[in-house]
C-alpha positions as CSV (number, residue, x, y, z in Angstrom):
1,X,-47.1,31.2,-30.1
2,X,-50.5,31.9,-32.8
3,X,-53.4,34.0,-31.2
4,X,-55.5,31.7,-29.9
5,X,-53.4,28.9,-28.9
6,X,-53.5,27.9,-25.2
7,X,-49.9,27.2,-23.7
8,X,-50.2,24.1,-20.8
9,X,-47.6,23.6,-18.5
10,X,-47.0,21.5,-16.2
11,X,-45.8,23.2,-12.2
12,X,-42.5,21.4,-11.1
13,X,-41.3,21.5,-7.6
14,X,-38.9,24.9,-7.2
15,X,-42.8,27.1,-9.0
16,X,-41.7,26.6,-12.6
17,X,-42.8,24.8,-15.4
18,X,-42.3,22.8,-17.9
19,X,-44.0,23.8,-21.4
20,X,-46.1,21.2,-22.2
21,X,-45.7,22.3,-26.6
22,X,-47.4,20.1,-28.7
23,X,-48.1,16.8,-28.4
24,X,-47.4,15.6,-32.0
25,X,-47.8,11.7,-31.3
26,X,-48.9,9.1,-28.1
27,X,-47.9,5.5,-28.1
28,X,-48.5,2.9,-26.0
29,X,-45.9,1.6,-23.8
30,X,-43.6,-1.6,-25.4
31,X,-40.4,-3.1,-25.1
32,X,-39.2,-1.5,-28.0
33,X,-41.7,1.4,-27.9
34,X,-39.4,4.1,-26.5
35,X,-36.3,3.0,-28.7
36,X,-38.3,3.2,-31.9
37,X,-39.8,6.5,-30.7
38,X,-36.1,7.9,-30.2
39,X,-34.5,6.6,-33.3
40,X,-37.3,8.2,-35.8
41,X,-36.9,11.6,-33.9
42,X,-33.1,11.4,-34.1
43,X,-33.6,10.8,-38.0
44,X,-35.0,13.5,-38.1
45,X,-33.1,15.9,-35.8
46,X,-36.7,16.3,-33.8
47,X,-35.8,19.0,-30.9
48,X,-38.3,18.6,-27.6
49,X,-39.0,16.1,-24.5
50,X,-40.5,11.9,-25.3
51,X,-42.9,12.1,-21.8
52,X,-44.2,9.0,-19.9
53,X,-47.3,8.7,-18.2
54,X,-47.6,5.5,-16.3
55,X,-50.7,5.1,-13.7
56,X,-49.3,3.9,-9.8
57,X,-52.6,3.7,-7.6
58,X,-52.8,7.4,-6.7
59,X,-49.9,9.3,-8.5
60,X,-48.8,9.0,-11.9
61,X,-45.2,8.4,-12.4
62,X,-44.3,10.8,-15.4
63,X,-41.0,11.3,-17.5
64,X,-39.5,13.8,-19.6
65,X,-36.6,13.0,-21.8
66,X,-35.7,15.5,-23.3
67,X,-34.4,15.9,-27.7
68,X,-31.9,18.7,-29.1
69,X,-31.6,17.7,-32.6
70,X,-32.4,14.1,-32.2
71,X,-30.6,13.8,-29.2
72,X,-30.9,12.0,-25.9
73,X,-29.6,15.2,-24.0
74,X,-31.6,14.9,-20.2
75,X,-34.5,13.4,-18.1
76,X,-36.2,14.5,-15.4
77,X,-39.0,11.7,-14.0
78,X,-41.3,12.0,-11.1
79,X,-44.6,12.3,-9.8
80,X,-47.8,13.6,-10.8
81,X,-50.2,14.3,-7.8
82,X,-52.8,16.5,-6.3
83,X,-50.5,18.7,-5.8
84,X,-48.5,18.2,-9.2
85,X,-45.0,17.3,-10.4
86,X,-43.0,16.8,-7.9
87,X,-39.5,15.5,-9.7
88,X,-38.1,12.7,-7.6
89,X,-34.6,11.6,-9.8
90,X,-33.2,13.8,-12.8
91,X,-30.8,12.6,-15.2
92,X,-29.0,9.0,-15.8
93,X,-31.6,7.8,-12.5
94,X,-35.0,9.2,-14.2
95,X,-33.3,8.2,-17.8
96,X,-33.2,4.1,-16.0
97,X,-36.7,4.9,-14.8
98,X,-38.7,6.4,-17.2
99,X,-37.6,3.6,-19.9
100,X,-38.1,0.7,-17.5
101,X,-41.9,2.3,-17.2
102,X,-42.1,2.3,-20.7
103,X,-42.0,-1.5,-21.5
104,X,-45.3,-1.6,-19.2
105,X,-48.8,-1.9,-22.2
106,X,-50.6,0.7,-19.7
107,X,-47.7,3.0,-20.3
108,X,-48.2,5.5,-22.3
109,X,-45.3,8.0,-24.6
110,X,-46.4,11.3,-25.9
111,X,-43.9,13.3,-28.3
112,X,-44.3,16.7,-27.5
113,X,-42.5,19.5,-30.0
114,X,-42.6,23.2,-30.8
115,X,-41.1,23.9,-27.4
116,X,-37.8,25.9,-26.0
117,X,-35.7,22.8,-24.8
118,X,-33.3,25.5,-23.1
119,X,-35.9,26.5,-20.8
120,X,-35.9,22.8,-19.6
121,X,-32.6,21.8,-19.3
122,X,-32.2,25.8,-17.4
123,X,-34.7,24.8,-14.7
124,X,-33.1,21.5,-14.1
125,X,-29.4,22.1,-14.4
126,X,-28.4,18.4,-12.9
127,X,-30.9,16.3,-15.5
128,X,-28.3,16.1,-17.9
129,X,-27.1,12.9,-19.3
130,X,-23.8,12.2,-20.3
131,X,-23.5,9.6,-23.4
132,X,-20.4,7.4,-22.9
133,X,-17.8,7.9,-25.7
134,X,-16.8,4.4,-27.3
135,X,-13.4,4.4,-27.1
136,X,-11.9,2.6,-30.5
137,X,-8.9,0.1,-29.7
138,X,-7.2,-0.6,-32.9
139,X,-4.6,-3.7,-32.4
140,X,-1.6,-3.8,-34.7
141,X,-1.5,-6.7,-35.5
142,X,2.3,-8.3,-37.0
143,X,2.8,-10.5,-39.8
144,X,5.5,-12.9,-40.6
145,X,6.8,-12.8,-43.1
146,X,8.8,-16.1,-43.5
147,X,6.6,-19.3,-43.8
148,X,6.0,-22.9,-42.1
149,X,6.9,-24.3,-38.4
150,X,9.8,-23.0,-38.0
151,X,10.4,-19.6,-39.7
152,X,13.7,-19.1,-38.3
153,X,15.0,-21.8,-40.2
154,X,16.1,-21.1,-43.8
155,X,15.8,-24.4,-46.6
156,X,17.8,-27.1,-46.2
């Protein structure tokens, strides 16, 4: 860290904190906002997280979507209120809730970089997202070398 640089952190329920890093961009929510952001970050091999924020009455829903080398690797979702950040869902469930929040126009997405992603993964060990690998099924096509309706009979 450079001299005079202030590092803010968001406290978690265990007393640890998620490093804020540097806010690189801010985007308003829409149906494709998160998808396009992650696609762009993947191109650059980005490491950091996308923070989703959505105000809900007396608290704010926050989703931390952790990205390492352009790949979405973990998700932590929770509430920010007067007492601090309280995680409610992690992993796949957290990802679904955070992704759902981004569809709303009042949602805000912030891309945070220049931070230690490994520290976040250590604070929330169950937050990793298991990416299902696509199983490629190759079919063998069998061709008949015979022509005509009755391939078994020879010409008359």
